C-alpha positions in Angstrom: 100.4 49.8 50.7 98.8 48.9 47.3 96.6 46.2 48.9 95.1 48.7 51.4 94.3 51.1 48.6 92.6 48.4 46.6 90.5 47.4 49.6 89.4 51.0 50.2 88.0 51.1 46.7 84.2 50.8 46.5 82.4 47.9 44.8 81.4 48.5 41.1 78.2 50.5 40.8 75.2 48.0 40.6 71.4 48.7 40.6 69.7 47.6 43.7 72.6 48.6 46.0 72.7 51.4 48.5 75.7 52.9 46.6 73.7 53.0 43.4 70.7 54.7 45.2 73.0 57.2 46.7 74.3 58.1 43.2 70.7 58.4 41.9 70.0 60.6 44.9 72.9 62.8 44.2 72.0 63.2 40.5 68.4 64.2 41.2 69.1 66.4 44.2 71.9 68.3 42.4 69.4 69.5 39.8 66.3 69.7 42.2 64.2 67.4 40.1 61.5 65.0 41.4 62.7 61.4 40.6 65.2 59.3 39.0 64.4 55.9 37.6 66.8 53.3 36.2 65.2 51.1 33.6 67.0 48.0 32.3 66.2 45.1 29.9 64.2 42.5 31.8 65.7 39.2 32.6 62.4 37.4 32.2 61.0 39.4 29.2 63.8 39.9 26.7 63.4 43.2 24.6 61.4 44.9 27.3 62.6 47.7 29.7 61.4 47.3 33.3 62.1 49.2 36.6 65.4 48.3 38.1 65.9 51.0 40.7 64.9 54.5 41.5 65.1 57.4 43.9 62.1 59.8 44.9 62.9 63.4 45.7 59.4 64.9 45.5 56.8 66.2 48.0 56.0 64.0 50.9 52.3 63.9 51.9 52.8 62.0 55.3 56.2 61.5 56.8 56.5 58.2 58.8 59.5 58.2 61.1 60.4 56.2 64.1 62.1 57.6 67.2 65.5 56.5 66.0 65.2 58.4 62.8 64.9 61.8 64.4 68.7 62.2 63.9 68.8 61.3 60.2 70.1 63.9 57.7 68.0 65.2 54.9 69.7 62.8 52.4 69.0 59.9 54.7 65.3 60.8 55.1 65.0 60.9 51.3 66.7 57.6 50.9 64.3 56.2 53.6 61.3 57.6 51.8 62.4 55.9 48.5 62.9 52.6 50.5 59.4 53.0 52.1 57.8 53.5 48.6 59.5 50.3 47.4 58.4 48.4 50.5 54.8 49.6 50.1 54.8 48.6 46.4 56.1 45.2 47.3 53.4 44.7 50.0 50.6 45.8 47.6 52.0 43.5 44.9 52.1 40.5 47.3 48.3 41.0 47.9 48.5 40.9 51.6 45.3 41.7 53.3 45.2 45.3 54.5 44.3 44.2 58.1 47.1 41.7 58.2 49.5 44.2 56.8 48.6 46.8 59.4 49.0 44.5 62.3 52.5 43.4 61.1 54.0 46.5 59.7 56.4 48.7 61.6 55.4 52.2 62.6 57.4 53.7 59.8 55.7 51.7 57.1 53.6 53.6 54.7 50.0 52.8 53.7 48.3 53.9 50.4 46.5 56.8 52.1 49.8 58.3 53.2 50.8 59.1 49.6 50.3 62.2 47.6 49.8 62.3 43.8 53.5 62.4 42.8 54.4 59.6 45.2 51.7 57.4 43.6 53.0 58.4 40.1 56.5 57.3 41.2 55.2 54.1 42.7 53.1 53.2 39.7 56.2 53.6 37.5 57.4 50.5 39.3 54.8 48.5 37.4 55.7 49.6 33.9 57.3 47.5 31.3 57.8 48.7 27.8 59.8 48.3 24.5 62.9 50.4 24.4 62.5 53.9 22.8 64.8 56.1 20.9 67.1 56.8 23.8 68.0 53.1 24.2 67.9 52.3 20.4 70.2 55.2 19.4 72.3 55.3 22.5 71.5 59.1 22.7 69.8 61.3 25.1 66.2 62.3 24.9 64.6 65.4 26.4 60.9 65.8 26.7 59.4 69.2 27.7 55.7 69.5 28.4 55.6 65.7 28.9 51.9 66.0 30.0 51.1 67.0 26.4 53.0 64.2 24.8 51.3 61.4 22.7 50.3 58.7 25.3 51.7 56.1 22.9 55.1 57.8 23.1 54.9 58.4 26.8 52.1 56.8 28.7 53.2 57.9 32.1 52.7 61.6 31.2 50.1 62.5 33.9 52.2 64.4 36.3 55.6 64.8 34.9 56.5 68.0 33.2 59.9 67.5 31.9 61.7 64.2 31.3 65.4 63.5 30.4 66.4 60.0 29.4 70.1 59.1 29.2 71.6 55.7 28.1 73.3 54.3 31.1 74.7 50.8 32.0 72.9 48.8 29.3 69.6 50.6 30.3 68.1 54.1 30.6 68.3 56.6 33.4 65.1 58.7 33.4 65.2 61.9 35.4 61.9 63.7 35.8 60.4 66.8 37.4 56.9 68.2 38.1 58.1 71.7 37.7 58.1 73.1 34.1 61.9 73.5 33.5 
């Protein structure tokens, strides 16, 4: 009996796994915010926080779905969108020629012209690397209202986000952001 209870337990929460992404989705959707990003210390650049995982919950300019996705739940569609944004970022990062990319990509793959401003903001966040700030250093939460008015040295990604909350989490920082003034 004990062995079956142990095998039913889920794996430990790890960034990059579907379980972790579902937890990010639950956190962001429960408060109706736009995104969640998990930043962690880079393995290649010690002392620098880099993108580790994230979930996008904002507006969608163009929805790309295949025939098999018509039966997906709202949560599954949002998880799919976050994955599509990660895939687009990877393809742009790899420098594939746009024509080659279009010929090989599945119907559900996004292209840059499919993105709205907030989707671009979220995707550009994947490129950021920076020294840990007060949240990480003090192991305390940080709340930034009117983020678009913040000093660009303190918060260089301030363009579209209105309110940001940073919470120390799993040897990194969980950032929740919204485009609505909360």
